[in-house]
N, C-alpha and C positions, 0 to 999 in steps of 0.2 A: 596447439591450443590457442584459441583466440584470446588476444590481450587488448584491453581497452587503451586508447590513446590518452595520455595525460597531458593536459595543456598547462599554460602558465599559471592557472589557478591552483596548482598543486602546492605552491609555496605561499604561506600566509604569515602575516604578522599575528601577534597575540592580542589583537583587539577585535571588538565586535560592535557593530552599530545596533541600535535598539530594534531594528527590523530583524525578525527571526529570533535566534537564540542570542542572548546577551551574555558574553563570556564573563564579564565581571559579576553578573548576578549568579552565574553558575558556580563561580568559585567562592563567592561570599559565604562564609559559614560552613565551608566544606569540611575543614579539619574537625575531626571528632564527631562528625555527623554520620548517621547510618541511613540506610534506605528507608526504613520505617514502612515496609510494604506488608500488607495484610496477607495471611496465608490464603491459599487458593481454596475457595469454597467448593463443596461437592454437590453434584446434582444426582447422586445415586450411582449404582453400578452401571458400567457401560453395557450397551445392548450387544456388544461384540465380544465374543469369547477370546480374551487375550492370551489365555494359556495355550492356544493353538499356534501362537507365534513363537518360533524357536529363538532361543537366545543362548549365547555363550558368555557366562559371567566373566567380568573383568578380574584380572589378578592385581590390578593397581590398588594402592591404598589411598584413603582419603584423610586429609588433615582436618579433623573436626567434622563438620557437616557439609556435604556438597550442596551448594546453593544454586538453584536454577530459577531464572526469572522468565515467566511465561506471559506472552501477550495473548489476551483473550479475544476470540472472534465471536461473531454473532451466530454461534453454533455450539450449544452446550455439549453435544455428543462428541464433536471434534475436539473441543478443549479437554473433555474428560478422558478421552482415549489417550491423548498425548500425556496428560498428567499421570494417568495410571501406568502407562508404559514406562515412563521415566522412573516411577516408584518401583515397578516390578523389576527393572534391570538393576536398580540400586540395591534392592533387597537381596536379589540373587548374588550380587557382588559383595554383600556384607557391609554396605555403606549406610550411613545416616544421610538422608536427603531431605531438603526443604524446597518445595516448589511454591514460589510466591507469584502473585498475579500483577499484571498491568492491565487496567481496563481502558477506558476511552481517554487516554492522555495523549497530548500532542508530543511531538518529538522533543521540544524544548524541556518539557516537564520530565520526561524520561531521562534525557541527558543530564539534567540537574541532579536527579537522584543518583545516577550512576557515577557522575563525577564526585559527588559527596562520598559515596561508598568506596570508590577507588582511593581517594585521598585519606579516608579513615581506615583503610585496610580491611573493610568488611563488605566489599561489593560481591555480588553473586559471581560464581565461576563461569556460568553459561547463560546466555541471553539469546532469545530468538524472536525476530520480528522483521518487518520491512521498514527500516528507518533510513534517514540520510547518512550513509556509512562514512563518507568523507568527513562530515561534520563531527560524528562521534569519534572517529579515529584521530582527528585533529585535536580533540579535547582530551586525548589520552585514555579513551575508554576501551577500545578494541585492540587486540594484539594480533600479530601476524600468524596466519594459519595456512600458509602456502603449502607446506608439506602435506597436510591432510586434504586440502582442497584439490590438489593435483592427483592424489591417489584416488579420490572419489571420481574424478573425471576419467582417469584411466580405467576405472571399474565400470562406470555407468555410461560413459560417452561424454562428449562435449556438453558443457552447460549452455545456457541461453544467452543471447546478446544483452538482455537487460541485467542478468546476473553479473556478466562480465563488466558491463559499463558501470555498474554500481559498486562492485566489491573488489575489482582488480585495479590497483593503481600503486604508484611508487614501487613497481616491480614486485608486488606482493598481493596475496589474497587476504582480505580482512574479514572474511566470513566464509563458511562452507555452505554452498547452495543446498537447500532442503526440498522445497516444493514451490512451484509457481502459483501465484494467486490470480484467478481470473477476475477481471474487473471490467465493467462495461455497462451496456444497456440490456434491460430485460423486458420483454414484451409478451403480453397475453395474446397468443394466436387466436384463441377462441373469441376474443373481443374484436380484434382488428379484421379478421377474415370476413365475418358477416357484413362488415361495412365496406367490403370490397378493397381492403388495404392489405397489400403484401409488404410486411415490415422489412423484408430483405431489400426492397427498393428504396427505403428511406435513408439515403446516403448523406443528406444534409440536415442541419439543425432546423431549418425552416420546414422541411418536409416532416420531420418528427413532431414539431410543434403543431403544425396544421393537422396531422393525423390524430394527435392527442386530443385536440379540441373537437375534432369530428366525432370521436367515440364517447366523449364525456356526456354523462347524464346525471347531473347533480341531484335531481329529484329522486333518483333511485340509488344514490350514494355510490356513483361510479365516476371516477375522475381519471382523466387521461395522463396528466403530467404529475407524477409522484416524486418530485425532486425538490428539496429544500435549498435555500441559500442562507439559512441560519448558520451561525458559526460552528462548523463541524468538519470532519475530514471528507465527508460526502460532498458538502458544499464546496470545499476547496477543489475536489476533483472536478466538479461541474464547471466551476469558473475557469480553471486552467484548461479544460478541454474546449470550452468556448473560445478561449484565447488561441489555442492551437488551430481550431477550425477556421478562424478568420485571419490567421497568419501573423498574429502577435508573437514577438520574441522577446526574451529577456536580455540577450547579449548577441554580439556579432560572432563571426566565424572564429575569431582569435580568442574570444572569451575576455578580452581586455576592456571592452566598452559596452556599456548598458544601452540597449536599443528599445527600451520599454515604451518611451513616449513616441507613439507612432499613430497614424490614422487607423491602422489595423487594430491596435489596442483599444482606441476610443470606440470603434465600431463594435468590438466584442462586448465591451461593457454597456454600451447603449442597447445592444440586443438583449442582454440580461435585464436591464432596466425595463425595457418594453415588455418582456415576458412576465415580469412580476408586478408591474404597476399599471399596465394598460387594461382597461375594462374589457377589451375584446377577449383576453385570455383568462379572465377570472373564472369562467365556468369549468375550466380544466384543472384548477388548483384545488386540492382537497382541503377540507375544513381543518384548521389548526396547523397547516404546513409551516407557518412562521415559527412555531415552537419546537419543531422537530430537531432532534440531535441525530447522532449517527444511526440510531435504531428506529427512528420514526418511520422512514419509508419501508424498511424491512417489515415492520409489524403491519403497516397498512396494506402492503402488497400481499402478504400472506393471508390477511383477512379478506382479500378478494375485492377491495374497493379501488385498486389502481390498475390501469391498463399498461402503463409504461413507467419505468423508473431507471435510474442509473445507480448502480450499487456493486459491491463485491459479490462474488458468487456464493458466499455463505448463505444468502437468502434463498437461492435456488437449491443449494444442497440440502438445506433444512426442509424445504418444501418436498423434495424427493424422499428424504428420510422419514419425515412425518406423514407421508402419503396425503399431502394436501390434494383435494379433489382435482384441481386443475394443474397439477405439477407437470403432467406431460404436455401441457399447452403453453409452457413457458419457453421462449426462445431467446438465446443469447444473441445480441447484436454488437458488433464492434463500434467504436466511436465513429462519429460522423467524419467523413473525409475532409481533408484540407481543401478549401475552396479554390485556392490559387492554382493547384495542379492535380486535384483529385487523388492525392496520395494519402495512405492511411497514417493515422497518428496514434497507433497502438504499439506499445512495446511492453508487454506484460512482465512485471517484475515479480518478486515473491519473497518468501521467508528464508532467511539464512540463519545458521547457527554461529553465534559469535562467542569467542573465548575472551573473557574480560582480563584486561591488563592487571598483572600482579597475582593472578590465580596461583595457589599452591597445589592445585590438583589437576594440572594439565594432562597428565597421562589418563586419569580417570575421565576427564571431560572428553578426551579424544575417543576413549572406548565407548562412552555413552553416545557420542556423535555417530560413531560407526554403526552402532545398533539402530539408532533412529533412522539412519540412511540405508539399513538393510532392506532388501527387496520386499520381504513380507510386511514390514512396518510401512514402507511407502505404499504398497498396494492397499493396506487397510485404510490409510489416510485418504487415498484416492476414492475408495469405496464409500467411506463415511461422508466425505465431502465431494460428492459428484459434481464435476465441472466447476468446482471452486478451487480445490487443490489438484493441480495437474503436474506432470513431471517437470523437474528442473534439469533433467539430463536427457540426452537424445534417445537412449535406448528405451526409456519408459513409454514413448509415444506409440510403440507397437503393441503395448499391452491391451488385451481385450477390454479391460476395465475402462480404458480411455477410448478405444476405437468403437466400442459399442454404444457410446453415449454421443448423441448428435451435438450437444452443446460443448462438450469437451473437445470434440473434433473441430468444431467451428473456431475454437480458441487457438488452434495450433498455429495458424498463420501469424496471429498477434504475438505468439511466444517465440517462434523460431525464425520467421521470414524477414521481419523488419529490422534490419541493421542500420538503416539510414536515419530514421527518426529516433531521437534519444530522449524525448520528453522535454522537461522544462529547460534543459541546457541547450537544446537544439537551436541553432546550427553550430554552436561552439563546443569547446571541450568541457569536461567536468571540472568542478572547482568547489571549494568549501563555501564560497559565497553563494553559489547556486543552491547547494544543499541547505544553507541557512534560510534561504527564501522558501525552498520547497517544504521545509519542516515547519514553517510558521503559517499564519493566517492573514498575511497582508492582503492577498487578493480578495479574500472573503470580506475583510474589513472595508476594502474599497467599495464593494457592492453596498454594504450598509450605509456608507456615507453618501453614495450616489442616490440611493432610494430615499434618503432623508432630505434630498433636495440640492445637494452640491452639484455644480456642473461637471459632467463626466471628464471633459478635457482638463479641467482644473485639478481634479483628483488624480488623474493619470500623471499629470506633470509633477505634482507634489510627490507621489510615490516613486516616480522616476528619479527624482533628486535623492530620495532616501536610499534607493538602490545604488546610486552612484557613490554615496557616502559609504555604504556597506562594501562595495567593491574596493574602494580606497582603503578601508580598514583592513582588508586582506591583501594589501600591497599591489592592487591592480589600478590602472589609470582611471577607469570608470567612465571618463568622458574626454 
């Protein structure tokens, strides 16, 4: 079984800089506080017959009500199926269950709620999402699930590099891999091909930007570049991928020193500034892009006014499920290659099932997790969420549900092959400091300051110093 290397960032002090999650803010007022999360709203009955999925009721008992915290995706059918399947298994097992939602919250807000719940003794029993796991575990939110995670890998095969890098550290698994989330670029083949553009050849950001401008037709409400830099997780993904493309790094190979203030970083942010402020590119930017949040580009793409966007695969999956007229013309593209060596910068992570520290219902949570990971449930998720939810275990990649879909197949390399590039922490080891940055919006905030007129080099230098302080807060030299 592959195990992730844990560097010196594993040990941290109990302090936190204002960049990312502020530990003092998380703890303030935690005692006696609850999660205060609204019940999951319903969209109506699932279009998929769930009674066809076999289940074996659990014999475990539940102390009170089993509490599950569900992160919502931009795909109501996906969300509803999972919620209904949890409820169906709980009912068959004779449990009371409450499924509560997390919408478009950043990792800091989720962590704050969970810390409060843990300290008050009323946190949920089970939580699933793709969050900075080291940060959450460092805050005392997640508990060790090594026994179950290893059984699942013995059953379904080895999990992915991203799952291992994210969830295996301190000689333990802190989440059970469930499904991989496809994230990347999505292009309308029926728009680019008539212009003589083969999107599979667009391996650099400059190529993609030029192509987006070439197919834009604002007079007919068609825009090539459907990506916002407004404060959102989509914008964070864009900014960080531009950084990767130009060779910017957060830390060195040891993880001890911050390397953010570099010519590569300045070039990356200057490229973003040029894209969103230069009149040359204005025709490719859709009306109202400045106000988009995480759903803005999804809605615009599905409405047919965008040729290219960067987004999670929920958008494509919903297009397929809703039979959007151009669904079969949507192609998945990996992120643009790193310029320095033409290497890929994709390592697709995904959703894990996390048992919350202090749960009184561990046996029940384990049985529910086993059911959610059963092959029929996994297959139904892959079907509802085509080329968005793909396997987190090796055996699933031979399933016809995956092999018969071109976009799911294209994602395979980004899921299984790239063990070298490890995302924001590359080229160094994982650490809580890196997770704190990855879960916040510092990089997006930098773009906002630069577009307001501050010199790029000045902003980069200032944030470099902030990151150094953060590293030092976690017991690392920083510089």
